C-alpha positions as CSV (number, residue, x, y, z in Angstrom):
1,X,-1.1,19.0,62.5
2,X,-1.2,18.9,58.7
3,X,0.6,21.7,56.8
4,X,-1.5,23.8,54.5
5,X,0.1,22.0,51.5
6,X,-0.6,18.6,52.9
7,X,-4.2,19.6,53.8
8,X,-4.9,20.9,50.3
9,X,-3.4,17.8,48.7
10,X,-5.5,15.5,50.9
11,X,-8.6,17.5,50.1
12,X,-7.8,17.3,46.4
13,X,-7.6,21.0,46.1
14,X,-4.8,22.6,44.1
15,X,-4.3,26.2,43.2
16,X,-3.0,27.4,39.9
17,X,0.3,28.4,41.5
18,X,3.0,26.3,43.1
19,X,0.9,23.2,43.5
20,X,-0.1,22.8,39.9
21,X,1.9,20.8,37.4
22,X,3.8,22.6,34.6
23,X,1.9,23.4,31.4
24,X,1.0,20.4,29.4
25,X,2.8,19.9,26.1
26,X,0.6,20.4,23.1
27,X,0.0,17.0,21.5
28,X,1.3,16.8,17.9
29,X,-0.9,15.5,15.1
30,X,-1.5,11.7,15.3
31,X,0.3,9.9,12.5
32,X,-1.9,8.8,9.6
33,X,-2.7,5.1,9.7
34,X,-0.8,3.0,7.1
35,X,-2.8,1.5,4.2
36,X,-2.8,-2.3,4.5
37,X,-1.1,-4.5,1.9
38,X,-2.2,-8.1,1.8
39,X,0.3,-10.2,-0.2
40,X,-0.6,-13.5,-1.9
41,X,2.2,-15.4,-3.6
42,X,1.5,-18.1,-6.1
43,X,3.2,-21.5,-5.7
44,X,5.2,-22.8,-8.6
45,X,5.1,-26.3,-10.1
46,X,7.4,-27.7,-7.3
47,X,5.3,-26.1,-4.6
48,X,7.8,-23.4,-3.7
49,X,6.6,-19.7,-3.9
50,X,7.4,-18.0,-7.2
51,X,9.1,-15.2,-5.1
52,X,10.4,-15.2,-1.6
53,X,9.6,-12.8,1.2
54,X,12.8,-10.8,0.7
55,X,11.9,-9.9,-2.9
56,X,8.3,-8.9,-1.9
57,X,9.6,-6.8,1.0
58,X,12.0,-5.0,-1.4
59,X,9.1,-4.1,-3.7
60,X,7.1,-2.8,-0.7
61,X,10.1,-0.8,0.6
62,X,10.5,1.0,-2.7
63,X,6.8,1.7,-2.8
64,X,6.9,3.0,0.8
65,X,9.8,5.3,-0.1
66,X,8.1,6.7,-3.2
67,X,4.7,7.3,-1.5
68,X,6.2,9.0,1.5
69,X,6.3,12.5,0.0
70,X,2.5,12.2,-0.3
71,X,2.2,11.5,3.4
72,X,0.8,8.1,2.6
73,X,2.1,5.1,4.5
74,X,1.9,1.5,3.3
75,X,2.4,-1.6,5.4
76,X,2.3,-5.4,4.8
77,X,-0.3,-6.9,7.1
78,X,-0.4,-10.4,5.8
79,X,1.2,-12.9,3.4
80,X,-0.3,-16.1,2.1
81,X,0.0,-18.7,-0.6
82,X,-1.9,-18.9,-3.8
83,X,-2.5,-22.3,-5.5
84,X,-0.2,-23.2,-8.3
85,X,-3.1,-22.8,-10.8
86,X,-2.6,-19.1,-10.4
87,X,1.1,-19.1,-11.2
88,X,0.6,-18.3,-14.9
89,X,-1.9,-15.6,-15.7
90,X,-2.7,-15.8,-19.4
91,X,-6.2,-14.4,-20.0
92,X,-8.7,-11.9,-18.7
93,X,-10.6,-14.8,-17.2
94,X,-7.4,-15.8,-15.3
95,X,-7.1,-12.3,-13.9
96,X,-10.7,-12.3,-12.9
97,X,-10.3,-15.6,-11.1
98,X,-7.8,-14.0,-8.7
99,X,-10.6,-11.9,-7.3
100,X,-11.8,-14.9,-5.3
101,X,-8.6,-14.7,-3.3
102,X,-8.8,-11.1,-2.2
103,X,-9.2,-10.0,1.4
104,X,-11.8,-7.4,2.1
105,X,-10.8,-3.8,2.9
106,X,-7.1,-4.3,2.1
107,X,-5.0,-3.5,-1.0
108,X,-4.4,-7.0,-2.4
109,X,-1.2,-7.8,-4.2
110,X,-1.0,-11.1,-6.1
111,X,2.5,-12.2,-7.0
112,X,2.5,-14.7,-10.0
113,X,5.2,-16.4,-12.1
114,X,4.1,-14.8,-15.4
115,X,1.5,-12.3,-16.5
116,X,0.6,-12.2,-20.2
117,X,-0.5,-9.1,-21.9
118,X,-4.2,-9.8,-22.8
119,X,-4.2,-7.2,-25.6
120,X,-0.9,-8.4,-27.1
121,X,-0.5,-12.1,-26.3
122,X,3.0,-12.1,-27.6
123,X,4.1,-9.9,-24.7
124,X,4.4,-10.3,-21.0
125,X,3.7,-7.6,-18.4
126,X,5.5,-6.9,-15.1
127,X,2.4,-5.8,-13.4
128,X,-1.2,-4.6,-13.7
129,X,-3.9,-2.9,-11.6
130,X,-6.9,-5.1,-12.4
131,X,-10.7,-4.7,-11.7
132,X,-12.9,-7.7,-11.9
133,X,-14.9,-7.2,-15.0
134,X,-18.3,-8.1,-13.5
135,X,-17.7,-6.5,-10.2
136,X,-15.3,-3.6,-10.7
137,X,-15.2,-2.8,-6.9
138,X,-13.1,-5.9,-6.5
139,X,-9.7,-4.7,-7.6
140,X,-6.2,-5.7,-6.9
141,X,-2.6,-5.5,-8.1
142,X,-1.0,-8.4,-10.0
143,X,2.8,-8.5,-9.9
144,X,4.9,-10.7,-12.1
145,X,8.0,-12.5,-10.6
146,X,10.3,-10.6,-13.0
147,X,9.0,-7.2,-12.1
148,X,11.5,-4.3,-11.7
149,X,11.9,-2.7,-8.3
150,X,9.4,0.2,-8.9
151,X,6.6,-1.9,-10.5
152,X,4.6,-2.3,-7.3
153,X,4.8,1.5,-6.8
154,X,3.6,2.1,-10.4
155,X,0.6,-0.2,-10.0
156,X,-0.3,1.3,-6.6
157,X,-0.2,4.6,-8.4
158,X,-3.0,3.3,-10.5
159,X,-4.8,2.1,-7.4
160,X,-4.6,5.7,-6.0
161,X,-6.1,7.1,-9.2
162,X,-3.1,8.0,-11.4
163,X,-2.8,7.5,-15.1
164,X,0.3,6.9,-17.1
165,X,2.9,9.7,-17.6
166,X,5.0,10.5,-20.7
167,X,7.8,11.9,-18.6
168,X,10.9,9.8,-18.3
169,X,11.7,8.5,-14.8
170,X,8.3,9.4,-13.5
171,X,6.9,6.4,-11.5
172,X,4.0,6.3,-13.9
173,X,6.1,6.2,-17.0
174,X,7.5,3.2,-18.9
175,X,10.7,5.2,-19.7
176,X,13.7,4.9,-17.5
177,X,17.1,6.6,-18.0
178,X,18.8,5.5,-14.8
179,X,17.9,8.8,-13.0
180,X,16.0,8.8,-9.7
181,X,12.4,7.8,-10.0
182,X,9.6,9.9,-8.4
183,X,6.0,11.2,-8.6
184,X,5.5,14.8,-9.5
185,X,3.7,17.4,-7.3
186,X,0.3,16.9,-9.1
187,X,0.5,13.2,-8.7
188,X,1.3,13.4,-5.0
189,X,-1.7,15.6,-4.5
190,X,-3.9,13.1,-6.3
191,X,-2.5,10.3,-4.1
192,X,-3.3,12.4,-1.0
193,X,-6.8,13.1,-2.3
194,X,-7.5,9.4,-3.0
195,X,-6.1,8.5,0.4
196,X,-8.4,10.9,2.1
197,X,-11.4,9.4,0.2
198,X,-10.4,5.8,1.0
199,X,-10.1,6.7,4.7
200,X,-13.3,8.7,4.9
201,X,-15.2,6.0,3.1
202,X,-13.7,3.3,5.3
203,X,-12.8,1.3,2.1
204,X,-9.6,0.1,3.7
205,X,-8.8,-1.0,7.3
206,X,-5.9,0.9,8.9
207,X,-2.8,-1.2,9.2
């Protein structure tokens, strides 16, 4: 003869007492999806990339660290080669031409050998956040091979809606003293706001 417990189990009947499992743990909030970084590295004259994966990954790691206080994650989701004709970016037309290489719904980062300042041709830039002039929705980051470690974070700051800062050692400033670099509280909130907008509008695929 079946015991009462066995009978109830067989019938699929459980009381809220001894036969019920312990209280379920409350699920924590799901982690926010990372924003996808699609990396394209130009080939140099000899066919080798103008920068290797280790250099690119170091730029990304620094950006990840600086964006973390905003609760915004970044992750590399792809890496590909750009033809050598894109190695030296000299003019606005050169920058616009890179738009043909972007991948949809990703933050595209184009690594090139050199990036001339189009407003002052005697100077070279370490990076720029660029919008295609005819179709501004097509935008991307251009990163020069001689860029300092925080340049990708600076240009991604522009991507997330930040302007330049006059405060030394702010990520969005050109002035460095050797002190730690960071975003300020207002900038972090602006990054969060932009991240929410990009997610709600499904402008970027989660990584």
